[in-house]
C-alpha positions in Angstrom: -11.8 -13.1 -0.1 -15.6 -12.7 1.1 -16.6 -11.0 4.4 -18.8 -13.3 6.3 -19.0 -10.7 9.3 -20.4 -7.8 6.8 -17.6 -5.7 7.8 -16.7 -4.7 4.6 -13.2 -6.0 4.8 -11.6 -8.8 3.1 -9.2 -11.4 4.5 -6.0 -9.3 3.8 -7.1 -6.3 6.1 -7.0 -6.3 9.6 -9.7 -5.3 12.0 -9.8 -3.6 15.2 -12.6 -4.0 17.4 -13.4 -0.6 18.9 -14.8 -0.1 22.7 -18.5 0.1 23.1 -19.9 3.2 23.2 -21.5 5.2 26.2 -25.1 5.3 24.5 -25.3 2.0 23.3 -24.6 2.5 19.9 -22.8 0.0 18.0 -19.0 0.9 18.0 -16.9 2.1 14.9 -15.0 -0.9 13.4 -11.3 0.3 12.2 -10.0 -1.4 9.1 -6.0 -1.4 8.5 -4.5 -2.2 5.0 -1.5 -2.0 4.2 -0.4 -0.9 0.5 3.2 -1.4 -1.4 4.5 0.4 -3.8 7.4 -0.8 -5.9 9.1 0.1 -8.9 12.1 1.4 -10.8 14.1 4.9 -9.8 12.2 7.8 -10.4 8.8 6.5 -11.8 6.8 8.6 -9.3 6.0 6.2 -6.4 6.5 8.5 -3.7 4.9 11.6 -5.8 1.9 9.7 -6.2 1.7 8.5 -2.3 2.5 12.5 -1.3 -0.2 13.5 -3.5 -2.8 10.7 -2.2 -2.1 11.4 1.8 -1.3 15.1 1.4 -2.7 16.4 -1.3 0.6 18.3 -2.7 2.8 17.6 -5.5 6.4 18.7 -5.4 8.3 19.4 -8.2 12.0 18.6 -7.1 13.0 14.7 -7.4 14.3 13.5 -4.3 15.9 10.0 -4.3 13.9 7.7 -1.6 16.6 6.0 0.3 15.3 2.3 1.7 11.3 2.9 2.7 9.1 5.7 3.0 5.6 5.3 4.2 2.5 7.6 5.0 -0.7 7.0 6.5 -4.0 7.8 5.4 -7.0 7.8 7.5 -11.0 7.5 6.0 -14.1 7.6 7.4 -16.4 5.5 5.8 -20.2 5.6 7.8 -19.3 3.4 10.9 -15.6 2.3 9.7 -12.5 4.0 9.7 -10.1 2.9 7.0 -6.2 3.2 7.7 -4.2 3.0 4.7 -0.6 2.3 5.4 1.1 2.9 2.1 5.0 1.8 1.8 7.1 3.1 -0.7 10.1 1.2 -1.7 13.3 3.2 -3.2 13.5 1.6 -7.0 17.7 1.3 -6.6 18.8 -2.4 -6.7 20.3 -1.7 -3.2 17.3 -1.4 -1.6 15.9 -4.8 -3.2 16.7 -6.9 0.2 13.9 -4.4 1.9 11.4 -5.4 -0.6 10.1 -8.1 1.9 9.2 -5.0 4.5 7.0 -3.6 1.7 5.5 -6.7 0.5 4.9 -9.1 3.5 1.1 -8.5 4.4 0.4 -5.9 1.9 -3.6 -6.1 1.1 -2.4 -4.3 -2.2 0.6 -3.8 -4.5 1.2 -1.3 -6.7 3.6 -1.6 -9.7 5.0 1.5 -10.8 6.5 2.6 -14.2 7.0 5.9 -16.2 5.1 5.9 -19.4 7.4 7.9 -21.1 10.8 5.4 -20.3 9.7 1.8 -21.9 12.3 0.2 -19.9 10.1 1.0 -16.3 7.3 -0.9 -17.8 9.6 -3.7 -18.9 10.7 -4.0 -15.4 7.1 -4.3 -13.8 7.5 -8.1 -14.5 10.3 -8.6 -12.3 9.2 -6.1 -9.6 6.0 -8.7 -9.7 7.8 -11.6 -9.6 9.8 -10.8 -6.3 6.7 -9.3 -4.9 4.9 -12.5 -5.5 7.6 -14.5 -3.5 7.5 -12.1 -0.7 3.7 -11.9 -0.3 1.2 -14.4 0.5 -2.0 -12.0 1.2 -2.6 -10.8 -2.1 -4.3 -12.8 -4.7 -2.1 -11.9 -7.7 -3.3 -13.1 -11.3 -1.2 -15.5 -12.8 
């Protein structure tokens, strides 16, 4: 959706106005963006999140039990953008937690492993479920 106030955020992100500065300058704008990540087990969801947020990669696989989340804060001119990334464990036993990851997310990442074709085929089901829990993202049909 368009940004009528020129803040650089769409309607799915949350804007938090900052207090005016003592020197009369325009206060920075804080933008919060929730990103959900879903996909089959062991496709790299947590690895991608950790690489983006902490710029490191763990060789060892550790299964996500439930939900992991991390924050990445980026300063852009007078704006501070906080990405909160939610990573849902890919095992079916965690499907009940999917609304926590998907609801109110500004963006969804559907992850798969190129070396395992079945994980790509599963994206259709992950996509279908995410659309049901999220009224914010503009999902293509």
